[in-house]
N, C-alpha and C positions, 0 to 999 in steps of 0.2 A: 549698438544695435538694440531695439526696442524688445522688451520682453514678451509683449501681447499687443493687442489691437489699440488699446488706450494708452495715452501718454503718461503713463507713471511705470515705476520699477520698483521691485522688491530688494532690499539689501539687509543684510545682517546688522546689529546695533554694534558699533565699533568699541564701545564700553563694554567690559567683561562682566560688570556687576551691577546690579541696583533696579533692574525693570521687573515689574509684576503686572499681570493681567488680572489680579485679584485684589485691587486696592481697597475694596471694601469688604473683604472677608475677615481681617484681622479684629473688627468690632465684635464678631462673634465669639472671639476668644476672650475678649474683655467679659463679656457677659457669662461665659462659662466659668471663669475664675471667680467672679462674684457669687454665682450659684454653687461654688464648691464642688463642680463636677469633677476635677481632677482628683480631689481627695476621696470623692465618693467611688471613682473607679478603683482607686488604690485599696479601699475598704473592701469591696465587694469581689473584686477579681484579683486573684493572685496566681496567674499563670506561670508556671516556671518555663521560661523560654530564654534562651542565650540572646542578648544584645537588647532588643526593644522593651521599654516597660509597658505595663498595661494602660498607663495614661498616654503614653505616646502612640500607642497602637490605635487606641479608641478615638483619640482626638483626630488623628490624622484620617481615619475613617469617616468621622463626622464632618469633617472638613470636606472631604471627598463629596459626600451627599450634598452639602450645601453648594459647593461651586459647581455641580451638575454632573458629576462622573456617576456612572451606572454599573459599573463593572471593576473588578480588582485590577484589572490592566491599566485603568485610568489614573492609577497612583503614579504612573510615570509622567502624566501631565502636571500633576503637582510637583513632582520632583523637577522637572524641567523649568519651573517658575522659579528662577532663581532669587528674586526679589521676596516672594512670599516665604521661601525657604530661610532667607536671612531673618525674616521676621520671626519665624518659629524658633530658630536657634536663639535669638536673643531673649524670647519670652521663656525658653526652657531653662535658661541659665539665670534668670531673674531671682535675685535675692539669694543665690547660691554662694557658699564659702568655697574657697580654692578645694579643700579637701572633698567637699560634696561634688565638685566637678570632676576631680580625679576618681572618684568612686564611681560616677555614672559613667566615666569612659572606660572603666575596667570591666564593664558588663561586656565588652567585645574583645575577641581574641585578637583582632587587627584594628588598625586605626579605621574609625567610622567616617566615611566623607558623605554620608547620607543625613538628609533632616527628616526624611518621611521613608517609611518602611517600603521595601520592594515588594512586587507582587507575590513572589514566592514566600517572603516572610508573612505577608497577610494570609496566604493559603496555609501555611503551618499553624499560625496562631489561631484560625477559624476551625481548624481540625480539633482543636482542644474542647470544643463545645459539643463535639458529637459523641453521643452515648452509644458505642458498638454493641454494648451488652443488651440493650433493649432491642435492637434489630432482630435478635433471635427469638423474641416473643411474638413476631408477627405471624398471623394466621391468615392464609390466603383467602380472599373474598370477605373478610371480617374488618370492620372499623377498629383502628388501633392508634393511639396517640402515645409515642414514646416518652417515656418520663424524662424530664430535664435532669442535666447534672448540675452541680453545684454553679459552675459558670454561667449556664443559661439563667439559672435562679438568680445570680448576682446581676445580671442585666435588668432583670425584672425589679429588684431592689434599687438599682441606680435610677431607674425611671421613676420609681416611688418617690425618691428624694427630690427628683426635678420638680414633679407634681406638688409635692410639699412646699417647694420653694414659690412656686406660682400661687397657691393658696395663701402662703403668708404675707404675699405681697396684696393679694385681692381676695379676702377671704370671703367664700360663699358659703352660706348656710345648707343650701339645696344642692344636691348633686343629682342630675339627670343623666341616667346612663342609658346609651343607645347600644345594644348589642346586635352585632351584624357581622357576617362573613363575607368574604371576598375571594375570588378565583384569579390565581397567579398562574398564568398558561406557562408551560416550559416543555422542553424537549429531552429533558433528561430522562436517560435509558430507565432508571428505577422509579420514576415517577408514576402515579397512579392515576386513572381516569376519573373525572368528575361526572357529576350528573348531566352535564351538557355535552359529554361525549369526547372531551378532549384531556390529555395530560394536563395536570395541574397541581398545585398546592392551594389549600383551602384555610388561611388563618381566620380565627375568629377573634374579632377586635370589640373592645368596650371603650366607647368614645364619651368623655365627660363634656357635655354639651355647654355647661357655663363657663368652662375654661378653655374649649374648644381644643382639646388636648386629648391624646390616647392615654387612657388609665392603665390598660392591660391588654395584652394580645397573646395568643396561644397559635403558634405554627402548627398547621396540621397537613396531612395528606389531602389529596383531591378527593378521595372516595369517602372521607369522613363527613357525615351530614353536618349541616350548619348548627342543628339544635343538639348535637350528640354531647351529652354531659355539660349542658348549658347551666344547669343550677350549680354545678361545682365551679365552674368559671365565674359565675356570678358571685360566689362565696370569696373566691380569691381576689376578684376586683373590689369587694367591699372592704376586705381586709387592707387594701392599699389606699383607701381614702384617708386623707390626712386630718388633723385636728381642726375642727371648726365645724364640720359638716355635721348637721343633726337630722337631716331628712333626705331620703333616697327615694328616687322615681325611676322606673324602669320602662323603656320603650323596646319594642322587638317587632319583627315581622312574623310571618307564620311559623317560622323555626321555633320560636319561642313559646307556641301554643302546646304546653305542657302541664299536665295538671299537677304534677308534683312541684314545678317551679312556680306556678301560679299560688298553690297552697303555701309554700314557703314564704311568699311575699304577703298574702293576705292574713295569715294566722299569725305573723308576727314573729316568727321563729328565730331570726337573726337577733343575738343578744345586744348588739350595739345599736342597731337603727330601728329594731321593732318592726311594725308594719310597714311594708314597702307598696307604695301605690304604683300602679302599672297600667299600661295600654299595649296591648299584644294583637297582632293580627290573627283573626280566627280561621280555622279551616271551614270551608263552605262544604259541609257533608250534606247528604240527602236529607238527614233529620234538621240541619240548619235551613236548608231550602223548604222544607215544610213549615217551619215556622215563620219564614218570610211570607210564603204564600197566604198564611192565616193572618198576617197584619193586614188591618184594614186601610183603605186609601187615604182615610181622614188622618192616620197616624204618620203618614209620610210628609217629611219637611223638605223644602228647597234647601240646596247647599250654596253658599255664597263664597265669593272671594272678595278680597279688598284691595283696590288698586288707587293709590294716591288719596285714600280716605274715602272712596266711593265703593260701596257694595254692589257687586255685580253677581247676577244670578247665573249658576252654571247648569249644566244639563245632568247634575247629580241630584239625588235625594237620599235622605237617610231617616231611618226609624229604629225605635228600640223594639226588639223583638223577644217574646217570652220564649225562652231556650233553655233547656236544662241537658247537657250532654250526657249520654248513657254511661260514661266513664265514671261520673259522680252521682248519677242520680239514684243509685242503689242505697246511698248512705244518708241518714238524716243528719249526721254530724258534718258532712262536707260542706265547705263554703259554697256560696251561690255568687255569681257574678253579673254584671250588666253586659249584654250582648247588643250591639249596634250594627245593623245592616246598612249597607250603602249600595244604592242601584244606579246605574247609568244607561239610559236608553241608547240603543244602538239599531242599526239598520239591518235588514234581514241577511242572514249568512247563508241562505239557501238560494239557489236559482229556480225559477218556476218549472214545472213540468218534468223534474228530475226527481228520482226516489231517493237517492243518497245525499247527505249533506256534502257541501263543497269544499268546507274548511274544517280543520280541527284547531280550535282557538287555544292560546297559551293561559287563559283565564276562565274562571266559572261563569256560566251563564245559566238563564233560567227565563222562561216565557210567563209573563204576568198580564192578564187580560189582553191578550193576542200581541203583545209588545215584547220584543226581545230585550233583556237587560244584562250588563255585566253586574255581577253581584260580588261584593266584598264584605267581610265581617270584622269586628273589632270587639274584643273582650276585655274588660276593664273592672277594677274595683274601685273606682273613682267616682265622685259625685257631680262632676263638672256637666254643664249643659252640653248636649251631643255634639252639636256644631263646633264648639270650642274645644272639645275633646278630640274630634276630628283633625281639626286643623293642626293641633298640638302634636298628635300621633304622628301626622304627616311631615313635621319638622325632621323626623328621624330620616325620612327618605331624602331630605336636602343635604343637611350637613354631614352625616355620618358616611353616606354614599359619596359626598363630594371628597371627603377624607380619603376614601379608598383611590379615588383617581388621583389625588395628591401623592400617595403612597406609590404607586406604581409609575405614574408619568412624571411627576416633579421631582421624585427622590429615586433612590436606587431599588425600591421593592419589586419592581417589575422584571428585573433581570437577575436571576439567583445564579450564585457563582460554581455551585457543586452538585455532584450526584449524592452526596451524604446528606441526611435529613438535618442532623445538628448543625453543620456548617450553614445551611441555608436558614435554619431558624436564628443563628446568630446574626446573620446578615440581615435579616428582617428585623431583629430587635434593635440593631444598631440604627436602621433606617429610622425606625421610630423614635429613637433618641434624638436623632437629627431634626426630625419633624417637629417633635416638642420644644427643642432648643429654639427654632425658628418661630414657632408660637409665642415662646417667652419673649423673643426679641421684639416681635411685632406689638405685643401688648404692654410690655414694660419700657421699651425705648424708642420704637419708632413711632408711636401713636396710633390713634384709632383710624386714621385715615388708610393706613397701611393694613388694618386687620382683614379686609377681603381680598387682598392681592396675593395672587400665586406666585410661586417661585419663578416662574418666566418673567415676570414683571420685575420682581426684586433682584434677579441677577442681571437683567438688561439695565435696571436704572441704578444699582448700588454695588453690587458684589463684583461684576466683572467691568471694573473700570480701571485703566490704566494708571500706573504710579510708578514713581522712581523712589528707591529706598537710598535715603542719605543717612550717614552716621557721622557724627561730630561731637567733640567735647563729651563723650560718653553718652551721647544721646541718639536716639533713632527718630528719623522723620519719614513719614509717606507722603511724598510729594505728588498732589494731583495737578492736573490742568488747571489754568487761571479761569475764573469765573465759573467753575463747575458747580451746578447747583447742589449737587450730593454732598459737597464739603461741608455745608452747614448742617445738614441734616445728620453726618457722621460724628460731627463735634457734639451736637445736642444729644445724639444717642449716648456717646461716651459719658457726657456729664450726667445724664439720666441714670446711667450704669453705676456711676460712681456714688451717686444719691443712694442707690440701693444698697451698696456696701456699707454706706455710713448709718443707714436706718437701722432700728433696733432689731426688726425683723429679719434684715439681712445679716 
């Protein structure tokens, strides 16, 4: 009897062992080994838990992110991939002496038949990152960021060492840091409402543009404003920059429009990097609008975009405006900055013969010479030409916000596992580690053609490929289908990773 409409049937594989649907995933374990990720985990995380080591737990969760799992229960799918579990088991025992293997097995009260942790083990492990004492300090209606415990700080140190490895292989003297927050919606009972009116968390991320990696993240409740304590976060991010960086630039949206932050950058108060150049979105206040109105038409310049080497005029214009905010205007010693206004012509937002406006727009507007405009502002301490500065600042809106989409859609950042703040913060940090591991893989092993690819394409083309695990003569083979084009890429990637291991910086 047929199983369905079309002429095919499903049957279980008769062989008991050897199949995997994750034939491309072990190459990530290769890179993690060369990066010293396992040793870094053991140095910075020493969570006392029966059975699983910190290295086993974290590496399993990283592989879960890369494989496409988005919740703790998806660990079962890794466990059911018998072939991949055999690879993990073989790698786990690589280089171990018999006494070391016995010592590892003694961590268990009973014989361990699993190669990856169960979901209950993961939940128990994540609970170690929750700082229960901090929860008592919350005050209703006020922004509050619970202090991280040693384990959460350990995840930050692990990430710092991963970034250091990337820098060692591709040294960049300039670090352009994009600071931006993102909302992660949730239905958790204890979650707080964000400014958009739904329950969420709001991590603040610091993106290193040159390396396309997350340098720092701070997990926050949804009611914490994006710019809350942003200067402190900037200082923490600067402390994580590896050797070789000599110059720092900062980009931010209007959340970063804080005179304390801008003064810190302009006055060179950072001991290591001195003066930090910045371009930050400016609040369009009534005073700023007045300065825009006082700008003559001759001072407005057309804004262009470039497509295939051709400059195309847009419907936006820019001008430098003479503006000193009241917050710093009272002091002669206060630093002064350049303010750039951008205006975009728009149609009428009111219907004729009606007294009340018909729309409330989510962006600032003003009327200049009977024309309605959207108006935006940028404040900077840089001397770049205005149009170049605008385009450079807008690159933040591209890559850093694309990274937020990757965190929540490509990896497991969009589905938080717990009602406890610390567990969710750890889950978010582990997602960041997986994301940066994938960045390192694309940059160092796969090649330039893979840099723009999202995880959907990487999983379809490379990770989720079927294979059979074969062991003979004390060797392990992952056998893929004949003439599979990805085979050559995997072999090339492994050879490049091996070269990293042999290089002086590796």
